[in-house]
C-alpha positions in Angstrom: -0.3 0.1 0.1 1.7 3.1 -1.0 1.8 6.0 1.0 3.5 9.3 -0.2 5.2 12.1 1.9 4.7 15.8 0.7 8.0 15.9 -0.5 7.4 12.8 -2.6 4.4 14.1 -3.8 5.6 17.7 -4.9 8.0 16.0 -7.2 5.3 14.2 -9.2 4.7 16.1 -12.5 2.9 15.1 -16.0 5.1 12.8 -18.3 6.1 15.1 -21.7 4.3 12.7 -23.8 1.1 12.8 -21.7 -1.8 15.0 -21.4 -1.8 14.1 -17.8 -1.1 11.3 -15.5 -2.6 9.9 -12.0 -0.4 9.0 -9.2 -1.8 6.8 -6.3 -0.3 8.8 -3.1 -2.2 7.0 -0.4 -3.8 3.7 -1.2 -5.6 3.6 1.8 -8.1 6.0 1.0 -8.2 5.8 -2.9 -6.2 9.5 -2.9 -4.6 10.1 -6.1 -3.0 13.4 -7.6 -3.4 14.1 -11.4 -0.8 16.0 -13.0 -1.8 17.9 -16.2 0.6 18.9 -18.8 -0.4 22.7 -18.2 1.5 22.6 -14.7 -1.9 21.9 -12.9 -2.4 19.4 -10.1 -5.5 18.0 -8.2 -6.5 16.2 -5.7 -8.7 13.3 -6.5 -10.7 10.6 -4.7 -11.2 7.3 -7.0 -14.5 6.2 -7.0 -16.3 3.6 -8.9 -17.3 6.1 -11.8 -13.8 7.8 -12.2 -12.7 10.2 -9.8 -14.1 12.9 -7.7 -11.8 16.1 -7.5 -11.3 17.2 -3.9 -9.1 20.4 -4.6 -6.2 22.0 -5.8 -2.4 21.0 -4.7 -1.6 24.5 -4.3 -4.6 25.3 -2.0 -5.2 22.2 -0.5 -2.8 20.3 2.4 -1.9 16.9 1.7 -3.4 16.3 5.5 -6.5 17.9 4.4 -6.9 16.1 1.0 -6.4 12.9 3.1 -9.2 13.6 5.5 -11.0 14.4 2.7 -10.7 11.6 0.9 -11.3 9.3 4.2 -14.3 11.2 4.7 -15.7 11.1 1.0 -18.0 8.2 1.5 -19.6 9.1 4.4 -20.1 12.9 3.0 -21.3 12.0 -0.2 -23.8 9.8 1.4 -25.0 12.7 3.6 -25.3 14.9 0.7 -27.4 13.0 -1.5 -30.0 13.3 1.1 -29.6 17.0 1.5 -31.4 18.1 -1.6 -32.4 21.8 -2.0 -36.2 21.3 -1.2 -35.4 19.3 1.6 -33.5 21.8 2.9 -36.0 24.6 2.6 -38.9 22.4 4.1 -36.7 21.8 7.2 -35.7 25.6 7.5 -39.4 26.6 6.9 -40.2 24.3 9.3 -37.7 26.0 11.8 -38.9 29.4 11.2 -43.0 29.4 10.9 -43.8 25.7 12.5 -46.6 24.0 10.6 -49.9 25.1 12.5 -53.0 27.0 11.1 -51.9 30.1 12.3 -48.6 30.0 10.6 -50.1 28.8 6.9 -50.1 32.4 5.4 -46.6 33.3 6.6 -45.4 29.8 5.5 -47.3 30.5 2.2 -45.1 33.9 1.8 -42.1 32.6 2.7 -42.1 29.8 0.1 -43.1 32.2 -2.5 -39.7 34.1 -2.0 -37.7 31.2 -3.6 -40.1 29.3 -5.6 -40.0 30.7 -8.5 -36.3 31.5 -8.9 -34.9 28.7 -6.6 -37.1 25.8 -5.9 -38.5 25.4 -9.0 -35.2 25.3 -11.1 -32.6 23.8 -9.1 -35.1 22.5 -6.0 -34.3 18.7 -7.0 -30.2 18.6 -7.0 -28.4 18.2 -4.3 -27.2 21.1 -1.8 -23.0 20.0 -2.9 -24.0 20.4 -6.8 -25.0 23.9 -6.7 -22.3 26.2 -7.1 -21.9 30.1 -7.7 -22.1 30.0 -11.3 -25.2 27.9 -11.2 -27.3 29.7 -8.4 -26.7 32.8 -10.2 -27.8 31.1 -13.5 -31.0 30.3 -11.4 -31.8 33.8 -10.2 -31.2 35.2 -14.0 -34.1 37.8 -14.7 -34.8 38.5 -10.9 -34.2 42.1 -9.5 -32.5 43.0 -6.7 -35.4 43.2 -4.2 -36.3 40.1 -5.2 -32.3 38.1 -5.5 -31.9 39.7 -2.2 -35.0 37.8 -0.1 -34.2 34.4 -2.1 -30.7 34.5 -1.5 -30.8 35.2 2.3 -33.1 32.3 2.5 -30.6 30.2 0.3 -27.8 31.4 2.9 -29.8 30.0 5.5 -30.3 26.7 3.8 -26.4 26.2 3.5 -26.2 26.8 7.1 -28.2 24.3 8.0 -26.7 21.5 5.2 -22.9 22.4 6.6 -23.9 22.0 10.3 -24.8 18.5 9.3 -21.5 18.1 7.0 -23.2 18.0 3.8 -21.4 21.0 2.5 -17.6 22.6 3.5 -17.6 25.7 1.7 -20.2 28.2 1.7 -18.0 31.5 1.7 -19.9 31.9 -2.1 -23.0 32.9 -0.8 -21.9 35.7 0.8 -19.7 36.9 -2.0 -22.7 36.9 -4.3 -24.6 38.6 -1.6 -21.9 41.4 -1.4 -21.8 41.8 -4.9 -25.8 41.6 -5.3 -26.3 45.8 -6.4 -23.9 45.1 -9.1 -25.1 41.5 -10.1 -29.0 42.5 -10.6 -30.9 45.5 -11.6 -32.8 47.5 -9.7 -36.6 46.9 -9.5 -38.6 49.4 -11.7 -41.2 51.8 -10.6 -43.7 50.9 -13.7 -46.6 52.4 -11.5 -45.0 55.9 -11.2 -45.0 57.9 -14.6 -42.1 60.4 -15.1 -43.0 63.9 -15.3 -42.1 65.6 -18.3 -41.6 69.3 -18.7 -45.3 70.0 -19.7 -46.7 68.3 -16.8 -44.5 69.8 -14.9 -45.7 73.3 -16.2 -49.0 72.4 -16.2 -48.6 71.4 -12.5 -46.9 74.6 -11.7 -49.3 76.8 -13.3 -52.5 75.0 -12.0 -51.2 75.6 -8.7 -50.8 79.1 -9.0 -54.5 79.0 -9.9 -55.2 77.7 -6.9 -53.5 80.3 -5.3 -55.4 83.0 -7.4 -58.5 81.1 -6.4 -57.8 81.3 -2.6 -57.0 84.9 -3.3 -59.9 85.8 -5.1 -62.0 83.9 -2.2 -60.7 85.9 0.6 -61.6 89.1 -1.7 -65.2 88.0 -2.5 -65.3 87.1 1.1 -64.4 90.7 1.9 -66.3 92.2 -0.6 -69.6 90.2 0.8 -68.8 91.4 4.3 -68.4 95.3 3.1 -71.7 94.8 0.9 -73.5 93.7 3.8 -72.4 96.4 6.3 -73.1 99.1 3.7 -76.7 97.3 2.9 -76.9 97.5 6.7 -76.2 101.0 6.6 -78.8 101.8 3.8 -81.8 100.4 5.8 -80.4 102.3 8.7 -80.9 105.4 7.1 -84.0 104.4 5.5 -85.5 103.2 8.9 -84.3 106.7 10.6 -85.7 108.5 7.6 -88.8 106.7 7.5 -88.8 107.6 11.4 -88.0 111.1 10.9 -91.2 111.3 8.6 -93.4 109.4 10.8 -92.8 111.9 13.3 -93.7 114.9 11.1 -96.8 113.1 10.0 -97.9 112.7 13.6 -97.1 116.4 14.4 -99.2 117.3 11.2 -102.2 115.1 12.6 -101.8 116.7 15.9 -101.6 119.9 14.1 -104.7 119.9 12.4 -106.6 118.0 15.3 -105.7 121.0 17.1 -106.6 123.2 14.3 -110.5 121.3 14.0 -110.7 121.8 17.6 -110.4 125.3 18.0 -112.4 126.0 15.2 -115.4 124.2 17.1 
């Protein structure tokens, strides 16, 4: 059973007459180092269907590669149970337990990811979906919709990581950080653009309203003055009528007195 040291592994290179070559570096866990003619070196795990990539030689230590190869079968069997639909249902039950009172909240929460995530990649394993595939699923979504869906997907990844179904979830934070650049802002289609003509009309209408308010004040003042003038005229008439009435009475008394004197 071959088990190579890091120094021995570092010296491995692809033969000049081949495009790549796989070297067995630890037969206990079926760990291989595949060297390409381009200079790239990858740690791979030998499985029944071929090779499963574990990581790049320059980014992964030999000890980490051995650990990944040893635990590959365990993680692989666990990741098969961690489909995206399964993870979402688990997250949904954690957020809003399946009770009669929470049915409306559960429906709204599911609507945030149904169109963009569950309908497109819901049947895939959580470990199969990378950054590019997630962005492809969200193609067409605006900034507000994508941020809501990504926040839920982030929580799903946290559950998967805690259960050991996935190791690296840093890509979701990269997408969230660059969301303003990756997704367009929502359009305010219900608001019409105010053109210069409409703006002029609104300003003129506003001025007209001010004039109307001023005219109303003037009209009210005129009405008040007219009423006061009418009152004065009526008062004058009453006074004149009273004076005339007194004169008539005096005249009557005078005539009456003359008649009496005549008798």
